[in-house]
C-alpha positions in Angstrom: 12.3 -6.7 -25.6 11.4 -8.5 -22.3 9.7 -11.9 -22.5 6.6 -10.3 -20.9 6.6 -7.4 -23.3 6.6 -9.8 -26.2 3.8 -11.7 -24.7 1.7 -8.5 -24.1 2.4 -7.4 -27.7 1.2 -10.8 -28.9 -1.9 -10.6 -26.7 -2.7 -7.1 -28.1 -2.1 -8.3 -31.6 -4.6 -11.1 -31.2 -7.3 -9.5 -29.1 -6.8 -5.7 -29.4 -5.7 -3.1 -26.9 -5.9 -3.8 -23.2 -6.9 -1.5 -20.3 -4.3 0.1 -18.1 -5.5 -2.0 -15.1 -5.1 -5.2 -17.1 -1.6 -4.1 -18.2 -0.6 -3.3 -14.6 -1.9 -6.7 -13.3 0.0 -8.6 -16.0 3.2 -6.7 -15.3 3.1 -7.1 -11.6 1.4 -10.5 -11.0 1.9 -12.7 -14.1 3.0 -16.0 -12.4 5.8 -16.7 -14.9 7.2 -13.3 -15.7 5.5 -10.8 -13.4 7.5 -8.3 -11.3 6.6 -9.8 -7.9 7.0 -13.3 -9.1 10.5 -12.9 -10.5 12.3 -10.0 -8.8 13.6 -8.9 -5.4 12.1 -5.4 -5.4 13.1 -4.2 -1.9 16.2 -2.5 -0.6 19.4 -1.1 -2.1 19.8 -4.0 -4.4 16.2 -3.8 -5.6 14.1 -1.0 -7.1 12.8 0.8 -4.1 13.1 1.0 -0.3 10.0 1.0 1.9 9.7 2.6 5.4 10.2 -0.7 7.4 13.5 -1.2 5.5 14.7 2.3 6.3 14.4 2.0 10.1 13.2 -0.4 12.8 11.5 2.7 14.4 8.7 2.6 11.8 7.6 -0.9 12.7 7.9 -0.2 16.4 5.6 2.8 16.2 3.1 1.0 14.1 3.0 -1.8 16.6 2.4 0.6 19.4 -0.6 2.1 17.5 -2.1 -1.3 16.9 -1.7 -2.2 20.5 -3.3 1.1 21.5 -6.2 0.3 19.2 -6.6 -3.1 20.7 -6.6 -1.5 24.2 -9.1 1.2 23.2 -11.4 -1.5 21.8 -11.5 -3.2 25.2 -8.6 -5.7 24.8 -10.9 -8.1 23.0 -9.7 -11.8 23.3 -8.8 -13.7 20.1 -7.4 -10.7 18.3 -6.1 -11.3 14.8 -3.1 -9.1 13.9 -2.6 -9.2 10.1 -0.4 -7.5 7.6 -1.3 -7.2 3.9 1.5 -7.1 1.4 4.3 -7.9 3.9 7.2 -7.4 1.5 10.2 -9.2 3.1 8.5 -9.5 6.5 10.5 -6.7 8.1 7.5 -4.8 9.3 5.9 -7.8 10.9 9.2 -8.8 12.5 9.7 -5.4 14.1 6.0 -5.3 15.2 6.2 -8.7 16.9 9.4 -7.8 18.7 7.9 -4.5 20.0 4.6 -6.3 21.0 6.7 -8.8 23.0 8.1 -5.9 25.0 4.8 -4.1 25.4 2.7 -7.1 26.4 3.9 -10.7 26.3 0.3 -11.7 27.2 -1.1 -10.0 24.0 1.4 -12.0 21.9 0.5 -15.3 23.5 -3.3 -14.8 22.9 -3.2 -13.1 19.5 -2.9 -14.7 16.1 -0.4 -13.3 13.6 -1.3 -13.6 10.0 0.2 -12.4 6.7 -1.7 -11.9 3.4 0.6 -12.5 0.5 -0.1 -13.7 -3.0 3.5 -14.3 -4.2 4.9 -17.7 -3.3 8.4 -16.3 -3.7 7.8 -13.5 -1.2 6.1 -15.9 1.2 9.3 -17.9 1.4 11.4 -14.7 2.0 8.9 -13.8 4.8 9.3 -17.2 6.4 13.0 -16.8 6.5 12.7 -13.3 8.0 10.3 -14.4 10.7 12.0 -17.8 11.4 13.4 -16.6 14.7 10.3 -14.8 15.9 8.3 -16.6 18.6 4.6 -16.7 17.5 3.3 -19.0 14.9 2.4 -17.2 11.7 -0.2 -18.0 9.1 -0.2 -17.1 5.5 -3.2 -16.3 3.3 -3.8 -15.2 -0.3 -6.8 -13.1 0.6 -8.4 -11.4 3.6 -11.4 -13.8 3.3 -9.5 -16.7 4.8 -8.1 -14.9 7.9 -9.3 -16.5 11.1 -12.3 -15.2 12.9 -11.9 -12.6 15.7 -11.3 -8.9 16.0 -9.1 -7.8 13.1 -6.2 -5.4 13.6 -4.7 -5.0 10.2 -2.0 -3.0 8.7 -0.9 -2.3 5.1 2.2 -0.4 4.1 2.5 0.6 0.5 -0.4 -1.8 -0.3 -2.9 0.1 -2.3 -0.5 1.8 -4.6 0.2 -1.5 -6.3 -3.4 -2.3 -6.9 -4.2 -1.7 -10.6 -6.0 1.4 -11.7 -8.1 2.2 -14.7 -7.3 5.4 -16.6 -9.5 7.6 -18.7 -8.3 10.4 -21.0 -10.2 13.5 -22.1 -10.6 13.6 -25.9 -12.5 15.9 -28.3 -15.3 13.3 -28.0 -15.3 13.3 -24.2 -13.7 10.9 -21.7 -12.5 7.6 -23.1 -10.8 4.7 -21.4 -7.0 4.8 -21.9 -5.7 1.5 -23.3 -2.4 0.0 -24.1 -2.0 -0.8 -27.8 0.7 -1.5 -30.4 2.3 1.1 -32.7 3.3 0.5 -36.3 6.6 -1.0 -35.3 5.1 -3.3 -32.7 6.0 -1.0 -29.8 3.6 -0.5 -26.9 1.8 2.8 -26.8 -1.3 4.4 -25.3 -4.5 4.7 -27.3 -8.0 6.0 -26.5 -10.7 3.3 -26.4 -14.4 3.6 -27.4 -15.7 3.2 -23.9 -16.5 6.2 -21.7 -17.0 6.7 -18.0 -20.0 7.3 -15.8 -19.9 11.1 -15.1 -20.8 10.4 -11.5 -17.3 8.8 -11.1 -15.4 11.9 -12.3 -13.7 14.2 -9.7 -15.0 17.7 -9.2 -12.3 19.3 -11.4 -12.9 17.0 -14.4 -15.3 19.5 -16.1 -12.6 22.1 -16.5 -9.8 19.7 -17.4 -8.0 20.3 -20.7 -8.0 17.8 -23.6 -5.4 15.0 -22.8 -6.1 15.1 -19.1 -6.1 11.8 -17.2 -8.5 10.5 -14.6 -7.7 7.4 -12.5 -10.4 5.2 -11.1 -9.5 2.2 -8.9 -12.4 -0.2 -8.5 -10.1 -3.0 -7.3 -8.8 -0.8 -4.5 -12.4 0.1 -3.5 -13.3 -3.6 -3.5 -10.4 -4.5 -1.3 -11.2 -1.7 1.2 -14.9 -2.8 1.2 -13.8 -6.4 2.1 -11.6 -5.1 4.9 -14.2 -2.7 6.2 -16.9 -5.3 6.2 -14.7 -7.6 8.3 -13.9 -4.9 10.9 -17.6 -3.8 11.0 -18.7 -7.3 11.6 -16.0 -8.5 14.1 -14.4 -5.4 15.5 -10.8 -4.3 15.2 -9.0 -1.5 13.4 -7.1 -0.8 10.2 -4.0 1.3 9.6 -2.9 1.9 6.0 0.2 3.9 5.0 0.8 4.9 1.4 1.6 7.8 -0.9 -1.3 9.6 -2.4 -3.7 12.5 -2.2 -6.4 13.5 0.2 -9.0 14.5 -2.3 -10.1 13.0 -5.7 -8.7 15.0 -8.6 -7.6 14.8 -12.2 -4.1 13.6 -12.8 -1.9 10.9 -14.2 0.1 9.3 -11.3 1.0 6.0 -12.9 4.7 5.5 -12.6 7.4 2.8 -13.1 10.4 2.4 -10.8 13.4 0.4 -11.9 16.8 0.3 -10.1 15.7 3.2 -7.8 15.0 5.5 -10.8 11.8 6.4 -12.7 11.3 4.4 -15.9 8.9 4.6 -18.9 5.7 2.7 -17.8 5.6 0.8 -21.1 9.3 0.1 -21.5 10.1 -2.9 -19.3 7.0 -4.9 -18.4 7.8 -7.3 -15.6 11.2 -5.6 -14.8 9.9 -2.4 -13.2 7.5 -1.8 -10.3 4.3 -0.1 -11.4 2.3 2.0 -8.9 -0.2 4.9 -8.8 -0.9 7.4 -6.1 -3.7 6.4 -3.7 -6.9 8.3 -3.7 -7.6 8.3 0.1 -10.9 10.0 -0.4 -12.2 7.1 -2.4 -10.9 4.6 0.2 -12.5 6.5 3.0 -15.8 6.6 1.3 -15.7 2.8 0.8 -15.0 2.3 4.6 -17.8 4.7 5.6 -20.3 2.7 3.6 -19.8 0.0 6.3 -20.4 2.4 9.1 -16.8 2.9 10.0 -14.9 6.1 10.6 -11.7 7.2 8.9 -8.9 9.5 10.0 -6.0 10.8 7.8 -2.6 12.3 8.7 0.6 12.9 6.9 3.2 10.2 7.7 5.6 12.7 9.3 3.0 14.0 11.6 1.8 10.5 12.6 5.3 9.2 13.4 6.4 12.3 15.3 3.2 12.2 17.4 3.8 8.5 18.1 7.2 9.3 19.5 9.7 9.1 16.6 12.0 11.7 17.9 12.0 10.3 21.4 12.7 6.8 20.1 15.6 8.0 18.0 17.0 9.8 21.0 16.7 6.6 23.1 18.4 4.4 20.4 21.2 7.0 20.0 21.9 7.6 23.7 25.5 6.9 24.4 26.2 5.7 20.9 28.9 6.9 18.6 28.5 9.8 16.2 28.0 7.6 13.2 25.1 5.8 14.9 23.5 9.1 15.9 23.9 10.5 12.4 22.3 7.3 10.9 19.3 7.6 13.2 19.0 11.3 12.3 19.0 10.4 8.6 16.3 7.7 9.2 14.1 10.3 11.0 14.5 12.7 8.1 13.7 10.0 5.5 10.6 8.8 7.3 9.2 12.2 8.5 10.9 15.0 6.5 8.7 17.2 4.3 11.1 16.6 1.3 11.2 12.9 1.9 8.3 10.6 2.9 6.8 12.8 5.6 4.2 14.7 3.4 3.6 12.6 0.3 2.9 9.5 2.4 -0.3 9.5 4.3 -1.6 7.3 7.2 -5.2 6.4 7.3 -6.9 4.8 10.3 -10.1 2.9 9.8 -12.1 2.4 13.0 -15.5 1.4 14.3 -17.7 4.4 15.0 -16.9 6.1 18.3 -13.5 4.4 18.8 -10.7 6.9 19.4 -7.1 6.0 19.0 -4.3 8.6 19.4 -3.0 10.6 17.5 -6.0 10.8 15.3 -8.6 13.5 15.9 -12.3 13.7 14.7 -13.4 11.4 11.9 -13.5 12.7 8.3 
């Protein structure tokens, strides 16, 4: 039993079952034993690999989009370019290098900020960015970012924000909790509390007994904060994550450990916990602040932004091994059986602002 699992079991024994959102928060963010406080999650030696770690091309194309958004917004002075959940700092490093090539003037006048709650990851990010030219600032929340038009990106950000789960029982929808079994093991139990029917997706009425609905108020609150800032000061947001376009019934909570799926309740603090992002709910939160949202599959976005041409440029004149590596990177980022379809890219823009390759607002 992990140290954190023992602590959670003791907590449940003393105070009763806890919500799935509370369980996720403890597992991921506990300062002493939480996943992000104690482990190196990224890359081959970790538990999962993110798009920036797969290929430099991902960060390059994201940087081009952010620069295009700044240009479309009138090249406002004092721009703040921020990344939320920067991981090892790889995406920011690739973006800054690309922006130096696109417009040294933009880099000189912009401020580059990272929003990161983990002290351990902050130190890794500082090491990654040590050779990059601009000065970087670190923040625990969006609220302390400097004033100015905000151009913000988040890659695999919202999937790690805790979700609440509700299970359909014979007595209706009840909150799904984490409790203890007769041998002290962690297990799911149905709580007494229900859910406002207005929060249920359209297919909830026909869902069978045992079906799960996920609601993510913390994600909504985070998007509300970001959207309020963009609505007030200008800018744009780009958010890349895996998830679904429409709200629906389904249990998407999962654990990843050593690049393999794990039981969600088996190794608290030693496995990454995530849930698929409900992009419809995020879009609704942004629209409440007068913003427009646009959604594309990651593969379509990257190809439209020039992924194939960039791979060809990087591979021109190189040996076969390099060209094959680049081809593999393209497939992993954009392939239908890889990240290309499951991962979505959502742009959040002030009303009337158009930035390629997105079409009409949803």
